[in-house]
N, CA, C and O atoms as a GROMACS GRO file, in nm:
protein
  600
    1MET      N    1   9.178   9.186  10.687
    1MET     CA    2   9.147   9.060  10.624
    1MET      C    3   9.242   8.954  10.679
    1MET      O    4   9.359   8.983  10.704
    2TYR      N    5   9.195   8.833  10.699
    2TYR     CA    6   9.272   8.720  10.750
    2TYR      C    7   9.326   8.745  10.891
    2TYR      O    8   9.435   8.699  10.925
    3ASN      N    9   9.252   8.818  10.973
    3ASN     CA   10   9.296   8.847  11.109
    3ASN      C   11   9.318   8.722  11.192
    3ASN      O   12   9.397   8.723  11.286
    4ASP      N   13   9.248   8.614  11.158
    4ASP     CA   14   9.265   8.490  11.233
    4ASP      C   15   9.400   8.425  11.204
    4ASP      O   16   9.446   8.340  11.281
    5VAL      N   17   9.465   8.463  11.093
    5VAL     CA   18   9.594   8.405  11.058
    5VAL      C   19   9.708   8.499  11.094
    5VAL      O   20   9.810   8.456  11.147
    6PHE      N   21   9.691   8.628  11.065
    6PHE     CA   22   9.797   8.726  11.088
    6PHE      C   23   9.758   8.817  11.203
    6PHE      O   24   9.650   8.878  11.204
    7ASN      N   25   9.846   8.826  11.299
    7ASN     CA   26   9.819   8.908  11.416
    7ASN      C   27   9.946   8.985  11.450
    7ASN      O   28  10.056   8.930  11.441
    8GLY      N   29   9.934   9.110  11.488
    8GLY     CA   30  10.050   9.188  11.527
    8GLY      C   31  10.130   9.236  11.408
    8GLY      O   32  10.075   9.284  11.309
    9THR      N   33  10.263   9.223  11.419
    9THR     CA   34  10.351   9.278  11.318
    9THR      C   35  10.406   9.173  11.222
    9THR      O   36  10.498   9.202  11.146
   10LEU      N   37  10.352   9.054  11.224
   10LEU     CA   38  10.398   8.950  11.133
   10LEU      C   39  10.381   8.997  10.989
   10LEU      O   40  10.272   9.038  10.948
   11GLY      N   41  10.489   8.991  10.911
   11GLY     CA   42  10.482   9.033  10.772
   11GLY      C   43  10.484   9.183  10.753
   11GLY      O   44  10.456   9.232  10.644
   12LYS      N   45  10.516   9.256  10.858
   12LYS     CA   46  10.519   9.402  10.850
   12LYS      C   47  10.637   9.452  10.932
   12LYS      O   48  10.644   9.431  11.053
   13LEU      N   49  10.729   9.519  10.865
   13LEU     CA   50  10.846   9.572  10.934
   13LEU      C   51  10.809   9.700  11.007
   13LEU      O   52  10.709   9.765  10.974
   14VAL      N   53  10.889   9.736  11.106
   14VAL     CA   54  10.859   9.854  11.188
   14VAL      C   55  10.885   9.985  11.115
   14VAL      O   56  10.832  10.089  11.154
   15TYR      N   57  10.964   9.982  11.010
   15TYR     CA   58  10.997  10.101  10.934
   15TYR      C   59  10.883  10.136  10.840
   15TYR      O   60  10.826  10.048  10.776
   16THR      N   61  10.848  10.265  10.831
   16THR     CA   62  10.746  10.313  10.737
   16THR      C   63  10.815  10.404  10.636
   16THR      O   64  10.890  10.494  10.674
   17TYR      N   65  10.789  10.381  10.508
   17TYR     CA   66  10.854  10.459  10.403
   17TYR      C   67  10.767  10.577  10.362
   17TYR      O   68  10.646  10.563  10.342
   18ASP      N   69  10.831  10.693  10.350
   18ASP     CA   70  10.764  10.815  10.305
   18ASP      C   71  10.829  10.858  10.175
   18ASP      O   72  10.946  10.897  10.174
   19ILE      N   73  10.756  10.851  10.065
   19ILE     CA   74  10.809  10.888   9.934
   19ILE      C   75  10.836  11.038   9.932
   19ILE      O   76  10.747  11.118   9.962
   20LYS      N   77  10.957  11.076   9.896
   20LYS     CA   78  10.995  11.217   9.883
   20LYS      C   79  10.995  11.252   9.735
   20LYS      O   80  11.061  11.185   9.655
   21LEU      N   81  10.920  11.356   9.699
   21LEU     CA   82  10.910  11.399   9.560
   21LEU      C   83  10.993  11.524   9.534
   21LEU      O   84  11.015  11.605   9.625
   22SER      N   85  11.038  11.539   9.412
   22SER     CA   86  11.111  11.660   9.374
   22SER      C   87  11.013  11.777   9.372
   22SER      O   88  10.892  11.759   9.367
   23ASP      N   89  11.069  11.898   9.378
   23ASP     CA   90  10.986  12.018   9.387
   23ASP      C   91  10.900  12.041   9.263
   23ASP      O   92  10.795  12.106   9.272
   24ASN      N   93  10.942  11.988   9.149
   24ASN     CA   94  10.866  12.010   9.026
   24ASN      C   95  10.767  11.899   8.996
   24ASN      O   96  10.721  11.886   8.882
   25ALA      N   97  10.733  11.817   9.095
   25ALA     CA   98  10.638  11.707   9.076
   25ALA      C   99  10.500  11.762   9.040
   25ALA      O  100  10.452  11.858   9.100
   26VAL      N  101  10.437  11.698   8.941
   26VAL     CA  102  10.305  11.739   8.895
   26VAL      C  103  10.206  11.626   8.924
   26VAL      O  104  10.228  11.513   8.879
   27PRO      N  105  10.098  11.654   8.999
   27PRO     CA  106   9.999  11.548   9.026
   27PRO      C  107   9.939  11.496   8.896
   27PRO      O  108   9.916  11.572   8.801
   28ARG      N  109   9.914  11.367   8.893
   28ARG     CA  110   9.858  11.306   8.772
   28ARG      C  111   9.770  11.189   8.810
   28ARG      O  112   9.807  11.108   8.896
   29ILE      N  113   9.656  11.179   8.747
   29ILE     CA  114   9.568  11.065   8.768
   29ILE      C  115   9.569  10.985   8.639
   29ILE      O  116   9.534  11.036   8.532
   30SER      N  117   9.608  10.860   8.649
   30SER     CA  118   9.615  10.774   8.531
   30SER      C  119   9.483  10.701   8.511
   30SER      O  120   9.412  10.671   8.607
   31ALA      N  121   9.452  10.675   8.388
   31ALA     CA  122   9.332  10.597   8.355
   31ALA      C  123   9.355  10.452   8.391
   31ALA      O  124   9.470  10.406   8.394
   32PRO      N  125   9.249  10.377   8.418
   32PRO     CA  126   9.266  10.234   8.446
   32PRO      C  127   9.329  10.162   8.328
   32PRO      O  128   9.304  10.197   8.213
   33ARG      N  129   9.410  10.063   8.358
   33ARG     CA  130   9.468   9.981   8.253
   33ARG      C  131   9.358   9.898   8.187
   33ARG      O  132   9.262   9.858   8.252
   34VAL      N  133   9.373   9.874   8.060
   34VAL     CA  134   9.276   9.793   7.987
   34VAL      C  135   9.300   9.646   8.024
   34VAL      O  136   9.411   9.596   8.014
   35ILE      N  137   9.194   9.580   8.065
   35ILE     CA  138   9.202   9.439   8.102
   35ILE      C  139   9.108   9.363   8.009
   35ILE      O  140   8.991   9.398   7.993
   36THR      N  141   9.161   9.258   7.948
   36THR     CA  142   9.077   9.180   7.858
   36THR      C  143   8.963   9.116   7.936
   36THR      O  144   8.976   9.088   8.055
   37VAL      N  145   8.853   9.095   7.869
   37VAL     CA  146   8.734   9.039   7.931
   37VAL      C  147   8.766   8.903   7.995
   37VAL      O  148   8.714   8.871   8.102
   38SER      N  149   8.850   8.824   7.930
   38SER     CA  150   8.880   8.690   7.982
   38SER      C  151   8.959   8.695   8.113
   38SER      O  152   8.956   8.598   8.189
   39LEU      N  153   9.028   8.805   8.142
   39LEU     CA  154   9.106   8.816   8.266
   39LEU      C  155   9.038   8.901   8.374
   39LEU      O  156   9.084   8.904   8.488
   40LYS      N  157   8.931   8.968   8.339
   40LYS     CA  158   8.868   9.063   8.431
   40LYS      C  159   8.832   9.001   8.566
   40LYS      O  160   8.862   9.059   8.671
   41GLU      N  161   8.768   8.886   8.566
   41GLU     CA  162   8.728   8.821   8.692
   41GLU      C  163   8.849   8.780   8.774
   41GLU      O  164   8.849   8.792   8.897
   42LYS      N  165   8.953   8.730   8.707
   42LYS     CA  166   9.075   8.689   8.778
   42LYS      C  167   9.144   8.809   8.844
   42LYS      O  168   9.191   8.799   8.957
   43VAL      N  169   9.151   8.921   8.772
   43VAL     CA  170   9.213   9.041   8.828
   43VAL      C  171   9.133   9.091   8.947
   43VAL      O  172   9.190   9.129   9.049
   44LYS      N  173   9.002   9.092   8.936
   44LYS     CA  174   8.916   9.136   9.046
   44LYS      C  175   8.935   9.046   9.168
   44LYS      O  176   8.940   9.094   9.281
   45ALA      N  177   8.945   8.915   9.144
   45ALA     CA  178   8.966   8.820   9.255
   45ALA      C  179   9.100   8.848   9.324
   45ALA      O  180   9.109   8.840   9.446
   46GLU      N  181   9.204   8.879   9.247
   46GLU     CA  182   9.335   8.910   9.305
   46GLU      C  183   9.329   9.037   9.388
   46GLU      O  184   9.385   9.043   9.497
   47ILE      N  185   9.261   9.139   9.336
   47ILE     CA  186   9.248   9.264   9.411
   47ILE      C  187   9.172   9.240   9.541
   47ILE      O  188   9.210   9.294   9.646
   48ASP      N  189   9.066   9.162   9.536
   48ASP     CA  190   8.986   9.134   9.655
   48ASP      C  191   9.065   9.056   9.760
   48ASP      O  192   9.040   9.071   9.880
   49LYS      N  193   9.160   8.972   9.716
   49LYS     CA  194   9.241   8.894   9.810
   49LYS      C  195   9.357   8.976   9.864
   49LYS      O  196   9.427   8.930   9.954
   50GLU      N  197   9.379   9.094   9.812
   50GLU     CA  198   9.492   9.180   9.849
   50GLU      C  199   9.624   9.112   9.818
   50GLU      O  200   9.720   9.126   9.894
   51VAL      N  201   9.630   9.040   9.711
   51VAL     CA  202   9.755   8.980   9.666
   51VAL      C  203   9.828   9.082   9.580
   51VAL      O  204   9.767   9.178   9.532
   52ARG      N  205   9.957   9.062   9.561
   52ARG     CA  206  10.039   9.159   9.490
   52ARG      C  207   9.986   9.188   9.350
   52ARG      O  208   9.985   9.101   9.263
   53ILE      N  209   9.943   9.310   9.330
   53ILE     CA  210   9.905   9.361   9.200
   53ILE      C  211  10.008   9.470   9.168
   53ILE      O  212  10.026   9.561   9.248
   54CYS      N  213  10.073   9.460   9.056
   54CYS     CA  214  10.177   9.557   9.022
   54CYS      C  215  10.117   9.680   8.958
   54CYS      O  216  10.031   9.672   8.870
   55MET      N  217  10.163   9.795   9.004
   55MET     CA  218  10.119   9.921   8.947
   55MET      C  219  10.222   9.965   8.843
   55MET      O  220  10.332   9.911   8.837
   56ASP      N  221  10.186  10.062   8.763
   56ASP     CA  222  10.277  10.119   8.664
   56ASP      C  223  10.316  10.258   8.713
   56ASP      O  224  10.245  10.355   8.685
   57PRO      N  225  10.427  10.270   8.786
   57PRO     CA  226  10.461  10.398   8.849
   57PRO      C  227  10.554  10.486   8.765
   57PRO      O  228  10.624  10.570   8.821
   58ARG      N  229  10.556  10.468   8.633
   58ARG     CA  230  10.651  10.547   8.551
   58ARG      C  231  10.632  10.697   8.570
   58ARG      O  232  10.731  10.771   8.578
   59GLY      N  233  10.508  10.743   8.578
   59GLY     CA  234  10.484  10.886   8.600
   59GLY      C  235  10.534  10.933   8.735
   59GLY      O  236  10.590  11.043   8.745
   60LEU      N  237  10.516  10.854   8.837
   60LEU     CA  238  10.562  10.886   8.972
   60LEU      C  239  10.714  10.876   8.984
   60LEU      O  240  10.777  10.959   9.049
   61ASN      N  241  10.772  10.775   8.921
   61ASN     CA  242  10.917  10.753   8.930
   61ASN      C  243  10.998  10.873   8.883
   61ASN      O  244  11.108  10.896   8.933
   62LYS      N  245  10.945  10.950   8.788
   62LYS     CA  246  11.018  11.067   8.737
   62LYS      C  247  11.045  11.168   8.847
   62LYS      O  248  11.140  11.246   8.838
   63TYR      N  249  10.961  11.169   8.951
   63TYR     CA  250  10.970  11.272   9.054
   63TYR      C  251  11.019  11.222   9.190
   63TYR      O  252  11.037  11.302   9.282
   64ILE      N  253  11.041  11.094   9.203
   64ILE     CA  254  11.084  11.040   9.333
   64ILE      C  255  11.230  11.076   9.358
   64ILE      O  256  11.317  11.056   9.273
   65LYS      N  257  11.256  11.131   9.477
   65LYS     CA  258  11.393  11.154   9.520
   65LYS      C  259  11.445  11.021   9.574
   65LYS      O  260  11.400  10.972   9.677
   66ARG      N  261  11.540  10.963   9.503
   66ARG     CA  262  11.588  10.829   9.537
   66ARG      C  263  11.674  10.831   9.662
   66ARG      O  264  11.735  10.933   9.696
   67GLU      N  265  11.679  10.717   9.728
   67GLU     CA  266  11.759  10.701   9.849
   67GLU      C  267  11.908  10.692   9.818
   67GLU      O  268  11.992  10.735   9.898
   68HIS      N  269  11.942  10.638   9.702
   68HIS     CA  270  12.082  10.614   9.660
   68HIS      C  271  12.158  10.538   9.767
   68HIS      O  272  12.271  10.571   9.802
   69TYR      N  273  12.094  10.434   9.817
   69TYR     CA  274  12.157  10.346   9.916
   69TYR      C  275  12.223  10.232   9.840
   69TYR      O  276  12.160  10.171   9.753
   70PRO      N  277  12.349  10.202   9.870
   70PRO     CA  278  12.420  10.100   9.792
   70PRO      C  279  12.364   9.960   9.812
   70PRO      O  280  12.335   9.917   9.924
   71ILE      N  281  12.348   9.890   9.702
   71ILE     CA  282  12.303   9.751   9.705
   71ILE      C  283  12.424   9.667   9.669
   71ILE      O  284  12.477   9.678   9.558
   72PRO      N  285  12.470   9.582   9.761
   72PRO     CA  286  12.592   9.505   9.734
   72PRO      C  287  12.572   9.404   9.622
   72PRO      O  288  12.463   9.350   9.603
   73THR      N  289  12.679   9.378   9.550
   73THR     CA  290  12.675   9.278   9.444
   73THR      C  291  12.697   9.140   9.505
   73THR      O  292  12.750   9.127   9.616
   74HIS      N  293  12.657   9.036   9.432
   74HIS     CA  294  12.682   8.900   9.480
   74HIS      C  295  12.831   8.877   9.501
   74HIS      O  296  12.871   8.812   9.598
   75GLN      N  297  12.913   8.929   9.411
   75GLN     CA  298  13.057   8.910   9.421
   75GLN      C  299  13.111   8.969   9.552
   75GLN      O  300  13.192   8.905   9.619
   76SER      N  301  13.067   9.089   9.587
   76SER     CA  302  13.115   9.150   9.712
   76SER      C  303  13.063   9.074   9.834
   76SER      O  304  13.134   9.064   9.934
   77LEU      N  305  12.942   9.023   9.827
   77LEU     CA  306  12.887   8.946   9.939
   77LEU      C  307  12.959   8.814   9.957
   77LEU      O  308  12.994   8.777  10.069
   78PHE      N  309  12.983   8.743   9.847
   78PHE     CA  310  13.049   8.613   9.856
   78PHE      C  311  13.192   8.627   9.906
   78PHE      O  312  13.243   8.537   9.974
   79SER      N  313  13.258   8.739   9.875
   79SER     CA  314  13.396   8.758   9.922
   79SER      C  315  13.402   8.773  10.074
   79SER      O  316  13.507   8.750  10.134
   80GLU      N  317  13.290   8.809  10.135
   80GLU     CA  318  13.286   8.826  10.281
   80GLU      C  319  13.253   8.696  10.354
   80GLU      O  320  13.253   8.693  10.477
   81LEU      N  321  13.226   8.589  10.281
   81LEU     CA  322  13.187   8.462  10.343
   81LEU      C  323  13.304   8.386  10.404
   81LEU      O  324  13.283   8.298  10.488
   82GLU      N  325  13.426   8.417  10.363
   82GLU     CA  326  13.541   8.343  10.413
   82GLU      C  327  13.548   8.351  10.565
   82GLU      O  328  13.545   8.460  10.624
   83GLY      N  329  13.555   8.236  10.628
   83GLY     CA  330  13.565   8.228  10.773
   83GLY      C  331  13.431   8.236  10.845
   83GLY      O  332  13.427   8.228  10.968
   84ALA      N  333  13.323   8.252  10.772
   84ALA     CA  334  13.191   8.260  10.836
   84ALA      C  335  13.154   8.125  10.897
   84ALA      O  336  13.183   8.020  10.839
   85LYS      N  337  13.091   8.130  11.012
   85LYS     CA  338  13.051   8.007  11.082
   85LYS      C  339  12.901   7.984  11.078
   85LYS      O  340  12.856   7.869  11.082
   86TYR      N  341  12.825   8.090  11.071
   86TYR     CA  342  12.680   8.078  11.078
   86TYR      C  343  12.616   8.141  10.955
   86TYR      O  344  12.659   8.245  10.906
   87PHE      N  345  12.514   8.075  10.906
   87PHE     CA  346  12.441   8.123  10.789
   87PHE      C  347  12.292   8.116  10.819
   87PHE      O  348  12.247   8.033  10.898
   88SER      N  349  12.216   8.202  10.755
   88SER     CA  350  12.071   8.195  10.769
   88SER      C  351  12.010   8.229  10.634
   88SER      O  352  12.077   8.279  10.543
   89LEU      N  353  11.884   8.202  10.624
   89LEU     CA  354  11.811   8.226  10.500
   89LEU      C  355  11.699   8.324  10.529
   89LEU      O  356  11.626   8.309  10.628
   90LEU      N  357  11.686   8.424  10.445
   90LEU     CA  358  11.581   8.524  10.461
   90LEU      C  359  11.486   8.512  10.343
   90LEU      O  360  11.528   8.527  10.228
   91ASP      N  361  11.360   8.484  10.369
   91ASP     CA  362  11.261   8.472  10.263
   91ASP      C  363  11.220   8.612  10.218
   91ASP      O  364  11.154   8.686  10.292
   92LYS      N  365  11.259   8.647  10.098
   92LYS     CA  366  11.229   8.781  10.046
   92LYS      C  367  11.124   8.777   9.937
   92LYS      O  368  11.121   8.865   9.851
   93SER      N  369  11.038   8.676   9.938
   93SER     CA  370  10.940   8.662   9.830
   93SER      C  371  10.842   8.779   9.825
   93SER      O  372  10.794   8.814   9.717
   94CYS      N  373  10.812   8.837   9.937
   94CYS     CA  374  10.723   8.954   9.942
   94CYS      C  375  10.797   9.069  10.010
   94CYS      O  376  10.740   9.144  10.089
   95ALA      N  377  10.924   9.080   9.978
   95ALA     CA  378  11.014   9.172  10.047
   95ALA      C  379  10.959   9.314  10.061
   95ALA      O  380  10.941   9.362  10.173
   96PHE      N  381  10.933   9.379   9.950
   96PHE     CA  382  10.889   9.518   9.956
   96PHE      C  383  10.757   9.533  10.030
   96PHE      O  384  10.733   9.633  10.098
   97LEU      N  385  10.671   9.433  10.016
   97LEU     CA  386  10.537   9.441  10.074
   97LEU      C  387  10.538   9.433  10.226
   97LEU      O  388  10.432   9.445  10.289
   98GLN      N  389  10.653   9.414  10.287
   98GLN     CA  390  10.664   9.414  10.432
   98GLN      C  391  10.685   9.554  10.488
   98GLN      O  392  10.681   9.575  10.609
   99ILE      N  393  10.705   9.651  10.399
   99ILE     CA  394  10.734   9.788  10.442
   99ILE      C  395  10.611   9.876  10.418
   99ILE      O  396  10.575   9.902  10.303
  100PRO      N  397  10.547   9.921  10.525
  100PRO     CA  398  10.429  10.007  10.509
  100PRO      C  399  10.465  10.143  10.451
  100PRO      O  400  10.577  10.192  10.471
  101LEU      N  401  10.373  10.203  10.381
  101LEU     CA  402  10.388  10.340  10.331
  101LEU      C  403  10.318  10.435  10.428
  101LEU      O  404  10.224  10.396  10.497
  102THR      N  405  10.365  10.558  10.431
  102THR     CA  406  10.292  10.659  10.508
  102THR      C  407  10.159  10.685  10.436
  102THR      O  408  10.143  10.648  10.320
  103GLU      N  409  10.067  10.748  10.504
  103GLU     CA  410   9.935  10.777  10.445
  103GLU      C  411   9.950  10.860  10.317
  103GLU      O  412   9.885  10.831  10.217
  104GLU      N  413  10.034  10.963  10.321
  104GLU     CA  414  10.054  11.049  10.203
  104GLU      C  415  10.116  10.971  10.088
  104GLU      O  416  10.076  10.988   9.973
  105SER      N  417  10.215  10.885  10.117
  105SER     CA  418  10.278  10.804  10.012
  105SER      C  419  10.180  10.703   9.956
  105SER      O  420  10.182  10.674   9.836
  106SER      N  421  10.094  10.651  10.040
  106SER     CA  422   9.992  10.556   9.996
  106SER      C  423   9.899  10.622   9.893
  106SER      O  424   9.859  10.558   9.796
  107LYS      N  425   9.867  10.747   9.915
  107LYS     CA  426   9.782  10.820   9.820
  107LYS      C  427   9.853  10.839   9.686
  107LYS      O  428   9.790  10.835   9.581
  108LEU      N  429   9.986  10.860   9.691
  108LEU     CA  430  10.063  10.875   9.567
  108LEU      C  431  10.062  10.747   9.485
  108LEU      O  432  10.075  10.751   9.362
  109CYS      N  433  10.046  10.634   9.552
  109CYS     CA  434  10.050  10.504   9.486
  109CYS      C  435   9.911  10.445   9.462
  109CYS      O  436   9.896  10.324   9.453
  110THR      N  437   9.812  10.530   9.451
  110THR     CA  438   9.676  10.483   9.422
  110THR      C  439   9.671  10.430   9.279
  110THR      O  440   9.722  10.493   9.186
  111ILE      N  441   9.610  10.314   9.262
  111ILE     CA  442   9.596  10.257   9.128
  111ILE      C  443   9.449  10.261   9.087
  111ILE      O  444   9.358  10.244   9.168
  112ALA      N  445   9.429  10.284   8.959
  112ALA     CA  446   9.294  10.286   8.903
  112ALA      C  447   9.269  10.153   8.834
  112ALA      O  448   9.350  10.106   8.754
  113THR      N  449   9.156  10.092   8.864
  113THR     CA  450   9.118   9.966   8.802
  113THR      C  451   8.976   9.981   8.749
  113THR      O  452   8.908  10.079   8.782
  114PRO      N  453   8.932   9.888   8.669
  114PRO     CA  454   8.792   9.893   8.625
  114PRO      C  455   8.693   9.879   8.741
  114PRO      O  456   8.573   9.901   8.723
  115PHE      N  457   8.743   9.843   8.858
  115PHE     CA  458   8.658   9.820   8.975
  115PHE      C  459   8.666   9.935   9.075
  115PHE      O  460   8.605   9.928   9.181
  116GLY      N  461   8.739  10.039   9.041
  116GLY     CA  462   8.756  10.153   9.130
  116GLY      C  463   8.902  10.180   9.158
  116GLY      O  464   8.990  10.116   9.100
  117ARG      N  465   8.927  10.274   9.247
  117ARG     CA  466   9.065  10.311   9.284
  117ARG      C  467   9.102  10.240   9.414
  117ARG      O  468   9.019  10.224   9.504
  118TYR      N  469   9.228  10.199   9.421
  118TYR     CA  470   9.281  10.131   9.539
  118TYR      C  471   9.412  10.195   9.581
  118TYR      O  472   9.500  10.216   9.498
  119LYS      N  473   9.424  10.227   9.710
  119LYS     CA  474   9.549  10.278   9.764
  119LYS      C  475   9.642  10.161   9.790
  119LYS      O  476   9.600  10.058   9.844
  120VAL      N  477   9.766  10.175   9.751
  120VAL     CA  478   9.867  10.075   9.782
  120VAL      C  479   9.922  10.113   9.919
  120VAL      O  480   9.974  10.222   9.937
  121CYS      N  481   9.910  10.022  10.016
  121CYS     CA  482   9.948  10.053  10.154
  121CYS      C  483  10.090  10.008  10.190
  121CYS      O  484  10.143  10.048  10.294
  122ARG      N  485  10.149   9.927  10.105
  122ARG     CA  486  10.286   9.878  10.130
  122ARG      C  487  10.375   9.920  10.014
  122ARG      O  488  10.326   9.952   9.906
  123LEU      N  489  10.505   9.919  10.037
  123LEU     CA  490  10.603   9.958   9.936
  123LEU      C  491  10.583   9.874   9.810
  123LEU      O  492  10.600   9.752   9.815
  124PRO      N  493  10.546   9.937   9.698
  124PRO     CA  494  10.514   9.858   9.578
  124PRO      C  495  10.637   9.821   9.496
  124PRO      O  496  10.740   9.888   9.502
  125TYR      N  497  10.622   9.716   9.421
  125TYR     CA  498  10.722   9.680   9.321
  125TYR      C  499  10.709   9.781   9.209
  125TYR      O  500  10.598   9.823   9.176
  126GLY      N  501  10.820   9.820   9.149
  126GLY     CA  502  10.817   9.911   9.036
  126GLY      C  503  10.863  10.052   9.068
  126GLY      O  504  10.901  10.125   8.976
  127LEU      N  505  10.861  10.092   9.195
  127LEU     CA  506  10.914  10.225   9.228
  127LEU      C  507  11.066  10.221   9.215
  127LEU      O  508  11.129  10.122   9.252
  128THR      N  509  11.124  10.328   9.163
  128THR     CA  510  11.269  10.330   9.146
  128THR      C  511  11.342  10.320   9.280
  128THR      O  512  11.456  10.273   9.285
  129SER      N  513  11.278  10.362   9.385
  129SER     CA  514  11.343  10.363   9.516
  129SER      C  515  11.320  10.235   9.597
  129SER      O  516  11.385  10.217   9.700
  130SER      N  517  11.231  10.147   9.553
  130SER     CA  518  11.196  10.029   9.633
  130SER      C  519  11.315   9.940   9.670
  130SER      O  520  11.328   9.904   9.787
  131PRO      N  521  11.403   9.902   9.576
  131PRO     CA  522  11.515   9.816   9.614
  131PRO      C  523  11.607   9.882   9.717
  131PRO      O  524  11.652   9.816   9.810
  132GLU      N  525  11.634  10.011   9.700
  132GLU     CA  526  11.721  10.082   9.793
  132GLU      C  527  11.659  10.093   9.932
  132GLU      O  528  11.726  10.075  10.033
  133VAL      N  529  11.529  10.123   9.934
  133VAL     CA  530  11.458  10.136  10.062
  133VAL      C  531  11.459  10.002  10.135
  133VAL      O  532  11.484   9.997  10.256
  134TYR      N  533  11.433   9.894  10.063
  134TYR     CA  534  11.432   9.761  10.125
  134TYR      C  535  11.571   9.725  10.177
  134TYR      O  536  11.584   9.678  10.290
  135GLN      N  537  11.675   9.746  10.096
  135GLN     CA  538  11.812   9.714  10.139
  135GLN      C  539  11.849   9.791  10.265
  135GLN      O  540  11.904   9.734  10.360
  136LYS      N  541  11.820   9.920  10.265
  136LYS     CA  542  11.851  10.005  10.380
  136LYS      C  543  11.774   9.958  10.504
  136LYS      O  544  11.831   9.950  10.613
  137THR      N  545  11.647   9.927  10.488
  137THR     CA  546  11.564   9.882  10.600
  137THR      C  547  11.617   9.752  10.659
  137THR      O  548  11.632   9.740  10.780
  138ILE      N  549  11.646   9.655  10.574
  138ILE     CA  550  11.695   9.526  10.621
  138ILE      C  551  11.830   9.541  10.690
  138ILE      O  552  11.853   9.482  10.796
  139GLU      N  553  11.919   9.620  10.632
  139GLU     CA  554  12.050   9.639  10.694
  139GLU      C  555  12.037   9.709  10.829
  139GLU      O  556  12.109   9.676  10.923
  140ASN      N  557  11.946   9.805  10.839
  140ASN     CA  558  11.924   9.873  10.967
  140ASN      C  559  11.867   9.779  11.072
  140ASN      O  560  11.905   9.785  11.189
  141ILE      N  561  11.776   9.692  11.031
  141ILE     CA  562  11.717   9.597  11.124
  141ILE      C  563  11.821   9.499  11.176
  141ILE      O  564  11.826   9.469  11.295
  142PHE      N  565  11.903   9.449  11.084
  142PHE     CA  566  12.002   9.348  11.121
  142PHE      C  567  12.136   9.406  11.159
  142PHE      O  568  12.232   9.332  11.180
  143ASN      N  569  12.145   9.538  11.167
  143ASN     CA  570  12.270   9.601  11.209
  143ASN      C  571  12.305   9.552  11.350
  143ASN      O  572  12.222   9.556  11.441
  144GLY      N  573  12.425   9.509  11.365
  144GLY     CA  574  12.464   9.453  11.495
  144GLY      C  575  12.475   9.303  11.491
  144GLY      O  576  12.540   9.244  11.577
  145ILE      N  577  12.412   9.238  11.393
  145ILE     CA  578  12.429   9.094  11.375
  145ILE      C  579  12.551   9.074  11.289
  145ILE      O  580  12.559   9.130  11.180
  146ASN      N  581  12.647   8.995  11.336
  146ASN     CA  582  12.766   8.968  11.258
  146ASN      C  583  12.730   8.881  11.140
  146ASN      O  584  12.665   8.777  11.156
  147GLY      N  585  12.771   8.920  11.025
  147GLY     CA  586  12.742   8.844  10.905
  147GLY      C  587  12.688   8.934  10.797
  147GLY      O  588  12.689   9.057  10.810
  148ILE      N  589  12.641   8.873  10.690
  148ILE     CA  590  12.591   8.949  10.576
  148ILE      C  591  12.456   8.896  10.536
  148ILE      O  592  12.416   8.786  10.575
  149LEU      N  593  12.387   8.974  10.457
  149LEU     CA  594  12.256   8.933  10.406
  149LEU      C  595  12.266   8.914  10.256
  149LEU      O  596  12.325   8.996  10.186
  150ILE      N  597  12.209   8.806  10.208
  150ILE     CA  598  12.204   8.782  10.064
  150ILE      C  599  12.058   8.777  10.024
  150ILE      O  600  12.027   8.758   9.906
   0.00000   0.00000   0.00000
């Protein structure tokens, strides 16, 4: 969709995330969330546009093996600014959605809607591991650039 606007790897990082589950993970299919009649058309329009729809991954989160990658605090980041000469801004408005999921992980993140089931193809908001995966990915990409990321 929107191939005339997006071409190549724009908005998609080279790293692909593979969700690792604990050995005692139990497959589960959740029922679609109840959507009020007044919002049904709006939700369907959002799904059709492939805009961020948040899933409820509480059942999946119980079994995800977390990355446990440290996320720096603002205080620790600001303390490193002394003597810095160059600064840049990173737009993280769709941060997690820039990281593709593997095919198997995409199946784990399938959401049920009144309009059918949809596979989530990018790292979704709500997974316990999403912030750590994003931090690790960004640091790995920018490793070698002097400075810090906020």
